[in-house]
N, C-alpha and C positions, 0 to 999 in steps of 0.2 A: 162239214167246214162250217167254221162259224160267222153268224151273220155280222153284219156291221149293223148293232143296234143305236136305236135314238137317243138322244139324251135320257139318262135316269135321273129322277128326283131323288132330293133325301130321303122320303120316305120309302120310292121305288128301293131306293139301295139296302135299307133295312131289311124288306123283304129278299132283295137277292144275297144278302150277307149268309141268311138263315140257309137257303141252297147252296150256296159256295162251301158252308163248314157241310153243311151234311154229305154235299159230293155223292149223292146219289138220285133218285128222282122220288120225289114225295107227293102225297097225298095233300088237297087244300086242307085238311082238318089239322095235320101234322104242322103245318105251316103257321096256321092260326094260331094254336097252341103254344106255340114257340112266341108269336109274337104278342098275343093280347095280353099279356101280363106286364110286360116289361114298356109298352107302349099306352096301354089302356084304350087301345083301339078296339072298334068294335070289328066284329067277323065280316058283318059285309064293307067295311073300308080296306081290308086286307084282301078281299077277294077282288073288290076293283081294283085294288095295287097289281093281284095278279095277273087281272083281265087288259089290264092297260099293258106291264111286260109283256104279255102274249101279243098285242097288238104291234109292240116295238122291235119284236124280235130276240129278244131278251132270252128268254124261258119257251120253253117247249111243252105242249102237254099231250100226254096220250090216254085214252080213255082203257080204264081196266074196269070192267063189270059196272057198277052205274055212279063210279068216279072217275076222275083224272088224276095223273100221276104228272108233276110240274117238276121240270129238269132246266136248268142253268145252261144256255146255250150261250152266253156271254159269257167270257172267264173273266176270271177279278183280275187277273192281272192284266189284260187288255183294258178292262175300265179304269184299273189304277193310272197306268199310263195317260189313259185320253185324259181322265180328270186333273192329273197333277201338271200336264202340259198345257191344259186348257186355262188353269189357276196362274203358270208363269205367264203365260203369255197375254193374259188378262192384267195380272199386276204389276208383272214384273219386265215387261217386253222381252217375255221367252228366255230370259238370263238365269240362270241361279246366283250368281254371285249377288247381287242385292237383296233377293230373297236370303240369303245368310247374313248378309249385312244388317238388314230389317230385324231378324229375330236377334242378335245379339245386339244390336242397338237398344232393343227393349227387354234385353235381359232374359230371352226364352231360350238359350240355349243354358244347358249343365257344364260342368268339366268334362260328365261322360260325351255328352256331345260332342264336345269340341276335341276330344282326344278321336272319338271317331271318326269326325271330319277330317284330320288332320290324316288319320289311317287309309281312310278312301282314297285323299289326293294323292298320299304317297304310292298305294297302288295304282292311282291314274298315271301317274309320272313314271312309274316301270314300266306300264304297258304301252307306252309312246315311244 
């Protein structure tokens, strides 16, 4: 059963993405290898992030010989829901329409985005 993890920082989310994409337990050295080049982080930084995620209950660690294997406990879907709800609440009073209006006003919606939104709204109307 998934625990309620504490808030995940941007840096910690990069570590979580590696675990979510792998979909399996990973040793720290594999996580470090996946992150060192793309983020120019030191190994110690990544291990500190893993420890913070352990303390928050977002990952678990199981000893295998002389190393630990890390597994994501927090599901990506749960994190995305929490993050997007938090952003909507903070910036748009929990409402989606002002968010879409904001992106539309600042021309951040492509024709493809608009078509997709229309399709989604049509599906929502059909469901009600």
